[in-house]
ROTI-916944 format. One record per residue: residue number from 1; residue in one letter; x, y negated, z of N, C-alpha, C in turn. Coordinates in Angstrom, 3 decimals. Each point is the difference from the previous one (the first is absolute). Layout:
N
+-----+--------+----------+----------+----------+----------+----------+----------+----------+----------+----------+
: num : residu :   n_east :  n_north :     n_up :  ca_east : ca_north :    ca_up :   c_east :  c_north :     c_up :
+-----+--------+----------+----------+----------+----------+----------+----------+----------+----------+----------+
: NUM :      A :        X :        Y :        Z :        X :        Y :        Z :        X :        Y :        Z :
...
+-----+--------+----------+----------+----------+----------+----------+----------+----------+----------+----------+
% end
This chain:
82
+-----+--------+----------+----------+----------+----------+----------+----------+----------+----------+----------+
: num : residu :   n_east :  n_north :     n_up :  ca_east : ca_north :    ca_up :   c_east :  c_north :     c_up :
+-----+--------+----------+----------+----------+----------+----------+----------+----------+----------+----------+
:   1 :      M :  -68.736 : -128.357 : -141.734 :    0.691 :   -1.003 :   -0.775 :    0.985 :   -0.732 :    0.912 :
:   2 :      I :    1.169 :   -0.280 :   -0.529 :    0.999 :   -0.800 :    0.705 :    0.226 :   -1.272 :   -0.817 :
:   3 :      S :   -0.041 :   -1.126 :    0.664 :    0.289 :   -1.268 :   -0.649 :    1.500 :   -0.247 :    0.102 :
:   4 :      I :    0.651 :   -0.172 :   -1.150 :    1.438 :   -0.230 :   -0.036 :    0.243 :   -1.447 :   -0.392 :
:   5 :      Q :    0.881 :   -0.677 :    0.733 :    0.361 :   -1.390 :   -0.287 :    1.503 :   -0.097 :   -0.244 :
:   6 :      F :    0.377 :   -0.801 :   -0.980 :    1.409 :   -0.242 :   -0.296 :    0.264 :   -1.496 :    0.148 :
:   7 :      Y :    1.111 :   -0.349 :    0.631 :    0.310 :   -1.397 :    0.250 :    1.380 :   -0.380 :   -0.517 :
:   8 :      A :    0.146 :   -1.303 :   -0.249 :    1.259 :   -0.633 :   -0.380 :    0.580 :    0.660 :   -1.255 :
:   9 :      R :    1.240 :    0.369 :    0.062 :    0.725 :    0.572 :   -1.136 :   -0.649 :    1.281 :   -0.514 :
:  10 :      Y :   -0.614 :    0.780 :    0.886 :   -0.654 :    1.249 :   -0.430 :   -1.213 :   -0.307 :   -0.870 :
:  11 :      R :   -0.745 :   -1.005 :    0.361 :   -1.156 :   -0.417 :   -0.811 :    0.469 :   -0.393 :   -1.397 :
:  12 :      E :    1.105 :   -0.722 :   -0.071 :    0.523 :   -0.420 :   -1.295 :    0.516 :    1.184 :   -0.810 :
:  13 :      A :    0.735 :    0.894 :    0.629 :    0.562 :    1.161 :   -0.698 :   -1.085 :    0.932 :   -0.529 :
:  14 :      L :   -1.092 :    0.125 :    0.745 :   -1.074 :    0.913 :   -0.377 :   -1.115 :   -0.696 :   -0.777 :
:  15 :      D :    0.100 :   -1.317 :   -0.125 :   -1.011 :   -0.808 :   -0.670 :   -1.399 :    0.296 :    0.555 :
:  16 :      S :   -0.040 :    0.119 :    1.319 :   -1.267 :    0.300 :    0.670 :    0.091 :   -0.425 :    1.453 :
:  17 :      D :   -1.102 :   -0.528 :    0.529 :   -0.002 :   -0.323 :    1.422 :   -0.614 :    1.134 :    0.825 :
:  18 :      G :   -0.529 :    1.006 :   -0.681 :   -0.522 :    1.139 :    0.742 :   -0.919 :    0.861 :   -0.834 :
:  19 :      E :   -0.480 :    1.057 :    0.636 :   -0.904 :    0.933 :   -0.666 :   -0.718 :    0.844 :    1.039 :
:  20 :      Q :   -1.025 :    0.677 :   -0.464 :   -0.717 :    0.963 :    0.827 :    0.485 :    1.390 :   -0.416 :
:  21 :      L :    0.495 :    0.754 :    0.943 :    0.521 :    1.326 :   -0.273 :   -0.959 :    1.035 :    0.588 :
:  22 :      P :   -0.509 :    0.918 :   -0.815 :   -0.912 :    1.011 :    0.538 :    0.669 :    0.787 :    1.132 :
:  23 :      W :   -0.757 :    0.290 :    1.020 :    0.516 :    0.741 :    1.149 :    0.414 :    1.392 :   -0.441 :
:  24 :      D :    1.124 :    0.447 :    0.522 :    0.523 :    1.338 :   -0.249 :    0.391 :    0.569 :    1.356 :
:  25 :      A :   -0.436 :    1.208 :    0.298 :    0.278 :    0.617 :    1.302 :    1.492 :    0.194 :    0.241 :
:  26 :      S :    0.821 :   -0.086 :   -1.040 :    1.448 :    0.147 :    0.187 :    0.631 :   -1.265 :    0.574 :
:  27 :      F :   -0.766 :   -1.101 :    0.057 :    0.506 :   -1.231 :    0.595 :   -0.114 :    0.088 :    1.521 :
:  28 :      T :    1.095 :    0.336 :    0.649 :   -0.025 :    0.070 :    1.464 :    0.648 :   -1.226 :    0.637 :
:  29 :      C :    0.855 :   -0.695 :   -0.777 :    0.688 :   -1.177 :    0.530 :    0.252 :   -0.998 :   -1.133 :
:  30 :      V :    0.436 :   -1.185 :    0.344 :    0.263 :   -1.045 :   -0.983 :    1.022 :    0.470 :   -1.025 :
:  31 :      D :    0.987 :    0.770 :    0.434 :    1.019 :    0.468 :   -0.943 :   -0.592 :    0.926 :   -1.058 :
:  32 :      D :   -1.006 :    0.780 :    0.330 :   -0.657 :    0.849 :   -1.007 :   -0.639 :   -0.866 :   -1.087 :
:  33 :      V :   -0.610 :   -1.095 :    0.402 :   -0.605 :   -0.925 :   -0.965 :    1.097 :   -0.615 :   -0.862 :
:  34 :      R :    1.077 :   -0.430 :    0.634 :    1.129 :   -0.600 :   -0.733 :    0.577 :    0.991 :   -1.004 :
:  35 :      R :    0.194 :    1.241 :    0.412 :    0.559 :    1.016 :   -0.903 :   -0.937 :    0.279 :   -1.176 :
:  36 :      H :   -1.289 :   -0.023 :    0.260 :   -0.979 :    0.170 :   -1.067 :    0.161 :   -1.103 :   -1.045 :
:  37 :      L :    0.180 :   -1.228 :    0.454 :    0.193 :   -1.127 :   -0.907 :    1.350 :    0.087 :   -0.716 :
:  38 :      L :    1.038 :    0.407 :    0.706 :    1.327 :    0.143 :   -0.602 :   -0.011 :    1.002 :   -1.156 :
:  39 :      A :   -0.822 :    1.025 :    0.110 :   -0.065 :    1.038 :   -1.031 :   -0.519 :   -0.535 :   -1.332 :
:  40 :      R :   -0.536 :   -1.186 :   -0.014 :   -0.506 :   -0.602 :   -1.238 :    1.119 :   -0.414 :   -0.947 :
:  41 :      G :    1.212 :   -0.107 :    0.531 :    1.125 :   -0.297 :   -0.882 :    0.579 :   -1.391 :    0.110 :
:  42 :      E :    0.671 :   -0.383 :   -1.049 :    0.875 :   -1.159 :   -0.107 :   -0.277 :   -1.203 :    0.891 :
:  43 :      A :   -0.994 :   -0.786 :   -0.297 :   -0.238 :   -1.239 :    0.756 :   -0.249 :    0.288 :    1.471 :
:  44 :      W :   -0.556 :    1.146 :    0.282 :   -0.351 :    0.358 :    1.368 :    1.213 :    0.311 :    0.866 :
:  45 :      A :    1.159 :    0.169 :   -0.616 :    1.229 :    0.280 :    0.747 :    0.313 :   -1.096 :    1.009 :
:  46 :      V :   -0.540 :   -1.195 :   -0.214 :    0.219 :   -1.105 :    0.932 :   -0.475 :    0.379 :    1.411 :
:  47 :      L :   -0.986 :    0.882 :    0.096 :   -0.498 :    0.425 :    1.314 :    0.933 :    1.004 :    0.681 :
:  48 :      G :    1.076 :    0.363 :   -0.678 :    0.986 :    0.903 :    0.585 :    1.139 :   -0.719 :    0.685 :
:  49 :      E :   -0.055 :   -1.313 :    0.038 :    1.066 :   -0.773 :    0.635 :    0.123 :    0.348 :    1.483 :
:  50 :      Q :    1.222 :    0.018 :    0.460 :    0.279 :    0.371 :    1.383 :   -0.565 :   -1.003 :    1.002 :
:  51 :      N :   -0.083 :   -1.263 :   -0.378 :   -0.452 :   -1.025 :    0.951 :   -1.478 :   -0.345 :   -0.150 :
:  52 :      L :   -0.772 :    0.858 :   -0.631 :   -1.432 :   -0.210 :   -0.171 :   -0.691 :   -0.120 :    1.350 :
:  53 :      M :   -0.937 :   -0.919 :    0.083 :   -0.814 :   -0.141 :    1.205 :   -1.423 :    0.386 :   -0.344 :
:  54 :      C :   -0.747 :    0.411 :    1.010 :   -1.371 :    0.412 :   -0.254 :   -0.889 :   -0.359 :    1.189 :
:  55 :      A :   -1.283 :    0.000 :   -0.296 :   -1.002 :   -0.271 :    1.031 :   -1.194 :    0.915 :   -0.253 :
:  56 :      R :   -0.649 :    0.374 :    1.070 :   -1.246 :    0.762 :   -0.074 :   -1.066 :   -0.816 :    0.706 :
:  57 :      N :   -1.069 :   -0.271 :   -0.684 :   -1.094 :   -0.807 :    0.546 :    0.505 :   -1.314 :    0.602 :
:  58 :      Q :    0.896 :   -0.651 :   -0.737 :    0.544 :   -1.315 :    0.306 :    0.881 :   -0.055 :    1.242 :
:  59 :      E :    0.580 :    1.151 :    0.372 :    0.977 :    0.035 :    1.093 :    1.259 :    0.681 :   -0.500 :
:  60 :      L :    1.151 :   -0.656 :    0.232 :    1.260 :    0.597 :   -0.414 :    0.115 :    1.416 :    0.553 :
:  61 :      C :    0.583 :    0.877 :   -0.804 :    0.157 :    1.383 :    0.439 :    1.211 :    0.614 :   -0.681 :
:  62 :      S :    0.289 :    1.221 :    0.362 :    1.070 :    0.751 :   -0.652 :   -0.620 :    0.912 :   -1.051 :
:  63 :      L :    0.832 :    0.574 :   -0.826 :   -0.491 :    0.883 :   -1.052 :   -0.666 :    1.263 :    0.546 :
:  64 :      D :    0.289 :    0.353 :    1.237 :   -0.618 :    1.213 :    0.561 :   -1.333 :   -0.283 :    0.704 :
:  65 :      E :   -0.513 :   -1.219 :   -0.148 :   -1.305 :   -0.367 :    0.573 :   -1.105 :    0.839 :   -0.655 :
:  66 :      P :   -0.848 :    0.641 :    0.792 :   -1.104 :    0.784 :   -0.570 :   -0.972 :   -0.890 :   -0.780 :
:  67 :      V :   -0.606 :    0.559 :   -1.043 :   -1.018 :   -0.708 :   -0.770 :   -1.285 :    0.815 :   -0.033 :
:  68 :      Q :   -1.087 :   -0.721 :   -0.190 :   -1.314 :    0.625 :   -0.094 :   -0.748 :   -0.596 :   -1.180 :
:  69 :      D :   -0.994 :    0.723 :   -0.445 :   -0.870 :   -0.511 :   -1.044 :   -0.584 :   -1.332 :    0.471 :
:  70 :      G :    0.021 :   -1.017 :   -0.855 :   -0.519 :   -1.321 :    0.344 :    1.056 :   -0.989 :    0.465 :
:  71 :      D :    1.234 :    0.453 :    0.212 :    1.072 :   -0.895 :    0.447 :    0.452 :   -0.938 :   -1.104 :
:  72 :      E :    0.640 :   -1.082 :    0.432 :    0.709 :   -0.894 :   -0.909 :    1.484 :    0.176 :    0.273 :
:  73 :      V :    0.773 :    0.206 :   -1.053 :    1.459 :    0.143 :    0.109 :    0.621 :   -1.080 :   -0.852 :
:  74 :      A :    0.965 :   -0.717 :    0.554 :    0.681 :   -1.065 :   -0.721 :    1.501 :    0.271 :   -0.037 :
:  75 :      F :    0.600 :   -0.331 :   -1.131 :    1.453 :    0.133 :   -0.172 :    0.574 :   -1.364 :   -0.357 :
:  76 :      F :    1.133 :   -0.334 :    0.630 :    0.634 :   -1.272 :   -0.286 :    1.478 :    0.089 :    0.349 :
:  77 :      P :    0.839 :   -0.808 :   -0.687 :    1.429 :    0.009 :    0.304 :    0.265 :   -0.750 :    1.310 :
:  78 :      T :    1.149 :    0.256 :    0.555 :    0.377 :   -0.753 :    1.194 :    0.102 :   -1.469 :   -0.363 :
:  79 :      V :   -0.288 :   -0.844 :    0.953 :    0.014 :   -1.439 :   -0.223 :    1.241 :   -0.573 :    0.638 :
:  80 :      T :    0.729 :   -0.777 :   -0.777 :    1.162 :   -0.680 :    0.551 :   -0.144 :   -1.488 :   -0.298 :
:  81 :      G :    0.644 :   -0.770 :    0.744 :   -0.082 :   -1.443 :   -0.208 :    1.160 :   -0.694 :    0.636 :
:  82 :      G :    0.054 :   -1.248 :   -0.189 :    1.111 :   -0.719 :    0.578 :   -0.259 :   -1.474 :    0.017 :
+-----+--------+----------+----------+----------+----------+----------+----------+----------+----------+----------+
% end
């Protein structure tokens, strides 16, 4: 099982703060998980944004970060402020 978390604008767009995703051996990296979610269609397209940020087990990472069964993966937009 992979715990998926959505933050900020993504949480609002998906009307969810997260979910438990059954482990699939095809998940080798964070991007595989993201692509799996993107395949769900319309609202999920928000995870296809070029400036998407992600974390694995509460540490910032890139989309090519390896994942394992039991990991937590989080997706969130870049943060800007002023």
